[in-house]
C-alpha positions in Angstrom: 119.7 -3.6 114.9 116.9 -5.4 113.1 115.9 -2.2 111.2 119.5 -1.6 110.2 119.8 -5.2 108.8 116.6 -4.7 106.8 118.0 -1.4 105.4 121.4 -3.0 104.5 119.6 -5.8 102.7 117.7 -3.4 100.5 120.0 -2.0 97.8 117.6 0.7 96.6 117.3 2.1 100.1 121.0 1.8 100.5 121.7 3.8 97.4 119.3 6.5 98.4 120.8 6.7 101.9 124.2 6.9 100.4 123.1 9.7 98.1 121.7 11.7 101.0 124.9 11.2 103.0 127.1 12.1 100.0 125.0 15.2 99.3 125.1 16.3 102.9 128.9 15.8 102.8 129.2 17.8 99.6 127.1 20.6 101.1 129.4 20.7 104.1 132.5 20.8 102.0 131.0 23.5 99.7 130.0 25.6 102.8 133.7 25.4 104.0 135.4 25.6 100.7 135.3 29.3 100.1 136.7 30.1 103.5 139.4 27.4 103.1 140.3 28.5 99.5 140.6 32.1 100.6 142.7 31.1 103.6 144.9 29.0 101.4 145.3 31.2 98.3 145.3 34.8 99.7 148.6 35.4 101.3 149.7 38.3 103.5 152.9 38.6 101.5 150.9 39.1 98.3 148.7 41.8 99.9 151.8 43.5 101.3 153.5 43.4 98.0 150.6 45.3 96.4 150.5 47.9 99.2 154.3 48.2 99.2 154.3 49.3 95.6 151.2 51.5 95.6 152.1 53.4 98.7 155.9 53.7 97.9 157.7 57.0 97.7 158.3 56.4 94.0 154.6 57.0 93.3 154.8 60.5 94.9 151.4 60.2 96.6 149.4 59.2 93.5 147.8 62.6 92.8 145.3 62.6 89.9 147.1 63.5 86.6 150.6 62.7 88.0 153.1 60.3 86.7 152.8 58.5 90.0 149.1 57.8 89.4 149.9 56.6 85.8 152.4 54.2 87.3 149.8 52.9 89.6 147.4 52.4 86.7 150.1 50.5 84.8 150.7 48.3 87.9 146.9 47.5 88.2 146.7 46.6 84.5 149.8 44.4 84.6 148.2 42.6 87.6 145.0 42.1 85.7 146.9 40.7 82.7 149.0 38.4 84.9 146.0 36.9 86.8 143.7 36.5 83.9 141.2 39.3 84.1 139.7 40.3 80.7 139.1 43.8 79.2 135.6 45.0 78.6 134.1 44.3 75.1 134.7 47.4 73.1 137.7 48.5 75.2 141.2 48.2 73.6 142.7 48.0 77.1 141.8 48.3 80.7 141.6 52.1 80.7 138.5 54.4 80.6 139.8 57.9 79.8 138.3 60.7 82.0 138.8 64.1 80.2 139.5 66.3 83.1 140.4 70.0 83.0 142.7 71.3 85.7 141.2 74.5 87.1 143.5 77.1 88.7 142.0 79.8 90.9 142.5 83.5 90.2 144.6 85.9 92.2 142.0 88.5 92.8 138.3 89.1 93.2 136.1 91.8 94.8 132.3 91.9 95.4 130.7 95.1 96.3 127.3 94.9 97.9 126.1 98.4 98.9 128.8 99.7 101.2 130.2 96.3 102.0 133.3 95.1 100.1 134.3 91.4 100.1 137.5 90.2 98.7 139.4 87.0 97.8 140.5 84.9 99.7 139.3 86.0 103.1 135.7 86.7 102.1 135.3 85.4 98.5 135.9 82.1 96.6 135.5 81.9 92.9 133.8 78.6 91.9 133.4 79.4 88.2 133.7 82.2 85.7 136.0 84.2 83.4 137.5 87.6 84.0 134.9 90.4 84.2 133.9 93.7 85.6 130.1 94.1 85.8 127.3 95.6 87.9 123.9 93.9 87.9 120.7 93.8 89.9 120.2 90.9 92.3 117.5 88.5 93.5 117.5 86.6 96.7 116.3 83.0 96.2 116.6 81.3 99.6 118.5 78.0 99.0 118.0 78.2 95.2 116.1 75.0 94.9 113.8 74.4 91.9 110.8 75.3 94.0 112.5 78.5 95.2 113.0 79.8 91.6 109.9 78.4 89.9 108.0 81.7 89.8 111.0 84.1 89.5 112.3 86.0 86.6 116.1 85.7 86.9 117.0 87.0 83.5 119.8 89.7 83.6 120.1 89.3 87.4 122.6 87.8 89.8 121.0 85.2 92.0 122.0 85.2 95.7 121.2 82.1 97.7 122.2 80.4 101.0 124.7 77.7 100.6 123.6 74.1 99.9 120.1 72.8 100.0 119.3 73.5 103.7 119.5 69.8 104.6 122.9 68.3 103.8 125.7 69.9 106.0 128.5 67.8 104.6 131.0 70.0 102.7 131.3 67.5 99.8 127.6 67.2 99.5 127.4 71.0 99.5 130.0 71.2 96.7 128.0 68.8 94.6 124.8 70.7 95.2 126.6 73.9 94.4 127.5 72.5 91.0 123.9 71.4 90.3 122.6 74.8 91.5 125.0 76.5 89.1 123.5 74.6 86.2 120.0 75.4 87.4 120.6 79.1 87.3 122.3 79.0 84.0 119.2 77.2 82.6 117.0 79.8 84.3 118.8 82.6 82.5 120.5 84.2 85.4 123.7 86.2 84.9 125.5 84.8 87.9 125.2 83.1 91.3 126.5 84.1 94.7 126.1 81.7 97.6 126.3 82.9 101.2 128.5 80.3 103.1 127.5 79.5 106.6 128.3 75.9 107.9 129.2 75.3 111.5 130.4 71.7 110.8 133.0 72.9 108.2 134.3 76.4 109.0 135.2 78.9 106.2 139.0 78.5 106.9 138.7 74.9 105.6 136.8 75.7 102.4 139.0 78.7 101.8 142.0 76.3 101.5 140.0 74.2 99.0 139.2 77.3 97.0 142.8 78.4 96.8 144.0 75.1 95.5 143.8 73.6 92.0 140.7 71.5 91.3 139.4 69.3 88.4 136.4 69.6 86.1 134.9 67.5 83.4 133.2 70.3 81.8 134.5 70.6 78.3 136.7 73.7 77.4 134.7 75.7 74.9 131.3 75.6 76.6 131.2 79.4 76.7 128.0 80.0 78.6 129.2 77.7 81.3 132.7 79.1 81.2 131.7 82.7 81.6 129.0 82.2 84.3 130.3 83.9 87.5 129.7 81.7 90.5 131.1 82.8 93.9 130.9 81.8 97.5 131.0 84.6 100.1 131.6 84.4 103.9 130.2 87.2 105.9 129.6 87.7 109.7 126.3 89.3 108.9 124.4 87.3 106.3 121.1 88.9 107.4 122.4 92.3 106.5 123.6 91.0 103.1 120.2 89.4 102.5 118.5 92.6 103.5 120.6 94.6 101.0 119.7 92.0 98.3 116.0 92.3 99.2 116.3 96.0 98.5 117.4 95.1 95.0 120.9 96.6 95.6 123.1 96.0 92.5 126.2 93.9 93.0 129.5 94.9 91.5 131.8 92.0 90.6 135.4 92.5 89.7 137.2 89.2 89.2 140.1 87.6 87.4 138.8 84.4 85.8 139.6 80.7 86.4 142.1 79.2 84.0 141.6 75.7 82.7 144.0 73.2 81.0 143.5 69.6 79.9 144.6 67.0 82.5 143.3 63.6 81.4 143.4 60.6 83.8 142.0 57.1 83.7 139.6 54.7 85.5 140.9 51.1 85.3 138.3 48.5 84.5 138.6 44.7 84.2 136.0 41.9 84.0 135.7 38.2 84.7 132.6 36.8 82.9 130.1 34.8 85.0 129.4 31.1 84.6 125.7 30.8 85.2 123.6 30.9 82.0 120.8 32.8 83.8 123.0 35.2 85.8 126.1 35.9 83.7 124.5 39.0 82.2 124.2 40.5 85.7 127.2 42.4 87.1 128.6 43.0 90.5 131.0 46.0 90.6 133.9 45.7 93.0 135.5 49.1 93.3 138.1 51.2 95.0 139.8 54.5 94.3 143.6 54.3 93.6 144.5 58.0 93.7 145.6 59.9 96.8 146.6 63.6 97.5 150.2 63.7 96.2 152.8 65.9 97.8 152.1 68.4 100.5 153.5 70.3 103.5 156.3 68.5 105.4 155.6 66.8 108.7 157.9 67.0 111.7 160.3 64.5 110.0 160.4 66.5 106.8 158.4 64.0 104.8 156.3 65.6 102.1 155.0 62.5 100.3 151.4 61.6 101.3 151.7 57.8 100.5 148.1 56.8 101.2 148.7 53.3 102.5 145.4 53.1 104.3 143.7 55.5 101.9 143.5 53.7 99.6 146.4 51.3 98.8 144.8 48.8 101.1 141.5 49.0 99.2 143.2 48.8 95.8 145.2 45.9 97.0 142.0 44.1 98.2 140.5 44.5 94.7 143.6 43.1 93.0 143.6 40.1 95.5 139.8 39.6 94.7 140.4 39.9 91.0 143.0 37.1 91.1 140.7 34.9 93.3 137.7 35.3 91.0 139.8 34.8 87.8 140.7 31.4 89.3 137.2 30.8 90.7 134.7 32.6 88.5 131.3 33.4 90.0 127.8 32.9 88.7 127.5 36.6 88.0 130.0 38.6 86.1 132.6 40.6 88.2 133.5 44.1 87.1 136.6 45.4 88.8 136.8 49.2 88.7 139.6 51.4 90.2 138.7 55.0 90.2 140.8 58.1 89.7 140.0 61.5 91.3 138.1 60.3 94.3 140.1 62.8 96.4 139.1 65.6 94.0 135.4 65.1 94.7 134.4 61.5 93.6 134.9 62.6 90.0 136.2 59.3 88.5 133.2 57.3 89.8 130.8 60.0 88.6 132.3 59.8 85.1 132.0 56.0 85.3 128.4 55.8 86.2 127.6 58.4 83.6 129.5 56.5 81.0 129.1 52.9 82.2 130.2 50.2 79.8 127.2 48.0 80.7 123.6 49.1 81.2 123.1 50.4 84.7 120.1 48.1 85.3 122.5 45.1 84.7 124.6 46.3 87.6 123.0 44.6 90.7 125.3 45.7 93.4 128.4 48.0 93.9 130.7 46.7 96.6 133.1 49.6 97.2 136.2 49.5 99.6 137.7 52.7 100.9 139.6 53.6 104.0 140.6 56.5 106.2 142.2 54.5 109.0 141.5 52.2 111.9 141.5 52.2 115.7 139.9 48.8 116.4 141.4 45.6 114.9 138.4 43.5 116.0 135.9 45.0 113.6 135.2 46.1 110.1 133.2 49.4 109.7 130.8 48.9 106.8 129.4 52.3 105.7 125.8 51.5 104.8 125.8 48.0 106.4 122.2 48.2 107.5 120.9 49.9 104.4 120.9 46.9 102.0 119.8 43.3 102.2 123.4 42.1 102.2 123.9 42.9 105.9 124.0 39.2 106.9 126.4 38.4 104.1 128.9 41.0 105.4 128.5 39.9 109.0 128.9 36.2 108.3 132.0 36.8 106.1 133.7 38.9 108.8 132.8 36.4 111.5 134.5 33.7 109.4 137.8 35.5 109.8 137.4 36.5 113.5 136.0 40.0 112.9 132.7 41.7 113.5 130.9 44.0 111.0 129.5 47.1 112.4 127.5 50.0 110.8 129.1 53.4 110.3 129.8 54.6 113.9 130.5 58.3 112.9 127.4 59.3 111.0 128.2 62.9 111.7 131.1 62.6 109.2 128.7 61.9 106.3 131.0 59.0 105.1 128.4 57.4 102.9 128.3 60.5 100.8 132.1 60.9 100.8 133.1 57.8 98.9 132.5 56.5 95.4 129.6 54.3 96.4 127.3 57.3 96.6 127.5 57.9 92.8 126.1 54.4 92.3 123.5 54.9 95.0 122.1 58.0 93.3 121.4 55.9 90.3 119.5 53.4 92.4 122.2 50.7 92.5 122.6 49.2 96.0 126.1 50.3 97.1 128.1 50.5 100.3 131.7 50.8 101.4 133.8 48.3 103.3 136.2 50.2 105.6 138.8 49.4 108.2 137.6 49.2 111.7 137.0 52.5 113.6 134.7 53.3 116.5 135.1 57.1 116.1 137.0 59.7 114.1 139.7 60.2 116.7 143.4 61.2 116.9 144.3 57.6 115.9 142.5 58.2 112.6 143.7 61.7 112.1 147.4 60.8 112.8 147.4 59.1 109.4 144.4 60.4 107.4 145.8 62.5 104.5 149.1 62.6 106.3 152.7 61.8 105.2 152.9 59.1 107.9 150.4 56.9 106.2 152.9 54.3 105.1 153.1 50.5 104.8 155.4 50.2 107.9 152.6 51.6 110.1 150.1 48.9 109.2 149.1 45.9 111.4 149.4 43.4 108.5 147.8 40.5 110.5 144.7 42.6 110.8 144.9 43.8 107.2 145.1 40.2 106.0 141.9 39.3 107.9 140.2 42.4 106.7 141.0 41.6 103.0 139.9 38.0 103.3 136.6 39.2 104.9 136.1 41.5 101.9 136.8 38.7 99.4 134.4 36.3 101.1 131.7 38.9 101.3 132.3 39.8 97.6 132.0 36.3 96.2 129.0 35.4 98.4 127.2 38.4 96.8 128.3 37.4 93.3 127.2 33.7 93.8 123.9 34.2 95.6 120.6 33.2 94.1 119.1 36.5 95.1 120.0 40.1 94.3 120.5 42.2 97.4 118.4 45.4 97.2 118.0 48.4 99.3 116.0 47.9 102.5 112.5 49.4 102.2 112.4 53.0 103.4 116.0 53.7 102.5 116.7 57.1 100.8 117.5 55.3 97.5 114.9 52.6 97.6 112.4 54.2 95.2 115.0 55.3 92.7 116.3 51.7 92.8 112.8 50.4 92.1 112.6 52.7 89.1 116.0 51.6 87.7 115.2 48.0 87.9 111.6 48.2 87.0 110.3 46.9 90.3 
């Protein structure tokens, strides 16, 4: 009591004590304010309204290049305008044009290797090339990597390789490697490329369907060398026999109708809210989602042919719109760049175009926080694809905990999900990037019931869970944008060294 009276009699000490108490109170309020603000300003009805429009039958499944996707883009732009998101400097509006060509497969193709005859579509898929009839010598090149062809003269020859790079077994990774391999052989002077497809994880019947459908390309029409180059996949029950024939320098006869291409432009949608901190405002955090889906397809048992894509990815797009509105009202220290990608369902093409044509220098982008969904089977968790790969792991965990959820790492590594969403195109440049996803413990029937199915509609969503999920995403997002530190790859990660190179570490 005596000590307290002395303190009370000393005004200087009292002022200091009051300042400390006030500062501790302010810290406590600040620590709680973001959770409280998000809880008070992000409503379930607003999230539902976004999903309701984006996943409506009126948008016809939002296929890339369709009127439905254009309507979705218009909705995103009007939301940005309404909530106060800015356009990027140098952009007249929120759109980044992606100059796609729609590629239609041919009706026929035959490859003759010795006595063996392979034909489209059961044995052959045409990945590239114009109509031709030609016979040329061959050269087997294992997996066709740079080291496999370094000492080989491929001029005036058809290169024959095993599919992929011998490591990645994910079909989307194989597709990307196949495109890179094609360019590698064009540069090496080869006259064509045949890849022998063998992949237990993704059987031929699946890729055969892909090869028979239309696809997209950003290669410009008129690049004759690339346009003409024959690139084919073949399936054979006896690849050893085929390789043996190739080893004997057996000529290959190719008879094929060519791919046809027509312009089919689409758009990424981009908005920005500038940062407030003098030292950090020139750094950007990208918050991204894809807004396309797969359009119209075979009818289900109820006769529904519209693949609405509520989970994939109207929920993710709606989370970005809710985040954009929150940050427009509560700007962060760093600048926020909101990007909605087209053509994710066509092979991550919209995000690839974006990173190759980014409106800001890539080394100013400090993190890409992507949100994408296939479905959920556990409403107590959030599955963060790449959670343990960057230093933001605790940020995600704490944000999810604040709304009664637990963040877990990708529980289905065999699916290759990190490489199947738009985050990977940023990761390849060295930018720390992961994907926030609805909670799943495994890819089971609860996921496949809705994944790329007509039944993926608003009415099938648990909106109480979706609300907590979106709020967890928003809290994670602003904590990354306001942090004093930049969250980098953890040492030893696949992209750690390329990240160090990008940022000059």
